[in-house]
C-alpha positions in Angstrom: 0.6 0.6 -13.2 4.3 0.6 -14.0 4.3 4.4 -13.9 2.9 4.5 -10.4 5.1 1.8 -9.1 8.2 3.4 -10.5 7.2 6.8 -9.1 6.4 5.5 -5.6 9.4 3.2 -5.4 11.7 6.2 -5.5 9.7 7.9 -2.9 11.2 10.0 -0.1 9.5 11.8 2.8 8.4 15.3 2.3 7.9 18.0 5.0 5.0 18.0 7.3 1.8 19.8 6.2 1.2 23.2 7.7 -2.5 22.5 8.0 -3.4 19.9 10.7 -6.6 17.8 10.6 -9.6 19.3 12.4 -8.8 17.2 15.6 -5.7 19.3 15.9 -3.4 16.3 15.7 0.0 17.0 14.1 -0.1 16.2 10.4 2.4 13.5 9.4 4.9 13.6 6.5 3.7 12.5 3.1 4.9 9.9 0.6 6.5 11.7 -2.3 5.4 10.6 -5.7 6.2 11.9 -9.1 6.7 15.7 -8.6 6.0 16.5 -12.2 2.7 18.1 -13.0 0.5 15.8 -15.0 -0.4 17.0 -18.5 -3.4 14.6 -18.9 -5.6 12.5 -16.6 -3.9 9.3 -17.6 -0.6 10.4 -16.1 0.3 10.4 -12.4 -1.1 13.4 -10.7 0.2 15.7 -8.0 -1.3 13.9 -4.9 1.1 12.5 -2.3 -0.7 10.4 0.3 -0.5 11.4 4.0 1.8 9.1 5.8 -0.5 8.9 8.8 -4.2 9.1 9.5 -5.8 10.3 12.7 -9.2 9.8 14.3 -11.1 13.1 14.4 -12.6 12.5 17.8 -12.2 10.0 20.7 -15.5 8.3 20.0 -17.3 7.4 16.7 -18.8 4.4 14.9 -16.3 1.6 14.2 -13.4 3.7 15.5 -10.1 1.8 14.8 -7.4 1.4 17.4 -5.2 4.5 17.9 -2.2 5.6 19.9 -2.4 8.2 22.7 -2.3 11.0 20.1 -5.2 9.6 18.1 -3.1 8.2 15.3 -4.7 5.1 13.7 -2.4 2.2 14.4 -3.1 -0.1 11.4 -3.2 2.6 8.8 -0.7 2.4 5.9 -0.6 5.1 3.3 -0.4 2.6 0.4 -1.9 -0.8 0.4 -2.3 -3.7 -2.1 -5.6 -5.2 -3.1 -5.4 -8.1 -5.5 -2.1 -6.8 -6.9 -3.4 -3.2 -7.3 -1.5 -0.5 -5.3 -4.0 1.9 -3.7 -4.0 4.9 -1.4 -5.8 4.0 1.8 -7.0 7.6 2.0 -7.6 9.7 -1.2 -7.2 13.1 0.5 -4.7 15.2 2.3 -5.1 16.8 5.7 -8.2 14.8 6.7 -9.1 12.7 9.7 -11.5 9.8 10.1 -15.1 10.4 11.4 -16.5 6.9 10.8 -14.9 3.6 10.2 -15.9 0.5 8.2 -18.5 -1.9 9.6 -22.0 -2.0 11.2 -23.4 1.4 12.0 -26.9 2.3 13.3 -28.4 -1.0 12.2 -26.8 -1.0 8.7 -23.5 -1.7 7.1 -21.1 1.2 6.5 -19.3 0.1 3.5 -16.4 2.5 3.6 -14.6 5.1 5.7 -15.6 8.7 6.2 -12.9 11.4 6.1 -13.3 15.0 7.0 -11.2 18.2 6.6 -11.9 21.8 7.4 -11.9 23.6 5.2 -12.9 21.1 2.5 -10.1 19.8 0.3 -9.7 18.1 -3.1 -10.3 14.4 -3.5 -7.9 12.3 -5.7 -7.9 9.0 -7.5 -6.4 6.3 -5.3 -4.8 4.3 -8.1 -4.6 4.2 -11.9 -7.6 3.0 -13.8 -10.6 3.9 -15.8 -13.5 6.2 -14.7 -16.7 4.1 -14.7 -19.3 6.4 -13.1 -19.5 10.2 -12.6 -23.1 10.6 -11.3 -25.5 12.1 -8.8 -27.3 9.7 -6.5 -29.8 10.2 -3.7 -27.6 8.6 -1.0 -24.1 9.2 -2.2 -24.8 12.6 -3.8 -22.0 13.4 -6.4 -20.0 10.2 -6.6 -17.2 8.8 -8.7 -16.4 5.1 -9.3 -13.1 4.0 -10.8 -12.1 0.5 -12.0 -8.5 -0.4 -11.4 -8.3 -3.8 -13.0 -8.2 -7.2 -11.3 -11.7 -6.7 -10.1 -10.7 -3.8 -7.8 -12.8 -0.5 -7.7 -12.9 2.6 -5.6 -15.8 4.9 -4.9 -15.7 8.6 -3.7 -19.0 10.0 -2.5 -20.6 13.2 -1.2 -18.4 15.4 -3.4 -19.3 19.1 -3.7 -18.6 19.1 -7.4 -16.6 17.1 -10.0 -13.3 18.2 -11.4 -13.8 19.9 -14.8 -14.0 17.5 -17.7 -14.1 14.3 -15.6 -16.3 11.8 -17.5 -17.0 8.0 -17.6 -14.6 6.1 -19.9 -11.6 8.2 -19.2 -8.3 6.6 -18.3 -7.0 8.1 -15.1 -3.6 8.1 -13.3 -2.8 7.8 -9.6 -3.4 11.0 -7.7 -5.5 12.9 -10.3 -8.1 15.3 -8.9 -11.7 14.1 -9.0 -13.5 16.9 -7.3 -14.0 18.7 -3.9 -15.0 17.2 -0.6 -18.7 18.1 0.0 -22.0 17.4 1.6 -24.2 16.2 -1.3 -26.6 13.3 -0.9 -27.3 11.8 2.5 -24.6 13.6 4.5 -24.8 15.5 7.8 -21.4 17.2 7.4 -18.8 17.9 4.7 -16.7 14.8 4.2 -15.8 12.1 1.6 -17.1 8.6 1.9 -14.4 6.3 0.4 -14.9 2.7 -0.5 -12.6 -0.1 -1.9 -14.7 -2.6 -3.7 -13.9 -6.0 -5.3 -15.8 -8.3 -7.6 -17.4 -8.1 -11.1 -18.8 -4.8 -12.2 -20.2 -6.2 -15.4 -23.5 -7.5 -14.0 -27.0 -5.9 -13.9 -26.2 -4.6 -10.3 -23.1 -2.8 -11.5 -21.3 -1.3 -8.4 -24.1 -2.4 -6.1 -23.1 -6.0 -6.6 -19.5 -5.5 -5.6 -18.1 -6.5 -2.2 -17.1 -3.7 0.2 -13.8 -4.0 2.0 -12.2 -2.2 4.9 -9.3 0.0 3.5 -7.4 -0.7 6.7 -7.5 -4.5 6.2 -5.3 -4.7 3.1 -1.6 -5.4 3.4 0.9 -2.6 3.2 2.6 -2.1 -0.1 6.2 -3.5 0.3 7.7 -0.4 -1.5 6.5 1.9 1.3 9.4 2.3 3.7 7.3 3.1 6.7 8.8 4.8 9.7 7.1 6.0 12.9 
């Protein structure tokens, strides 16, 4: 955790991405992390979270409030959950296609993010890989434990990053795989969840509480500008 905090505390703003999200909104600058290339999964990776997140379309399930350009108003690139610093979106150049909350008669326990073409998915915080599996609903999915009863899930991946396995320590921003359409998915995207609770029960991740990534407080080290 000290590595990620130190890297992010010295963060500056990088240039805008040349590839806009599919809704054609301008891509915001990114929060610069440690620029060194990680030599192992336990070190900080190359991912730098997008400074802004946009809605893909004007209307979709649980669409959060946006400005006139479709930029989500209560989005912060880095948030804090029970003392753990997390990326609110684990992907670059994506926009939101579905928000957190009730959807079609059931609870949507995360946010859906889409990019065209598909892009890599990264670990949202340091931790330990708990699950690398294929499931009927989530398809190829990864679950990471970050300590303090905080977990993140990444679902519908096209494939896993080579060598990714349960039990591995992983740093902030390490590649997990590629955005995909496996499992119960109608389009290429990543389903991202921030979960809290006790994983060490018979229900494992199914017994954890789902949280809206947009509801957590902004990390104080993120010097946000508009």
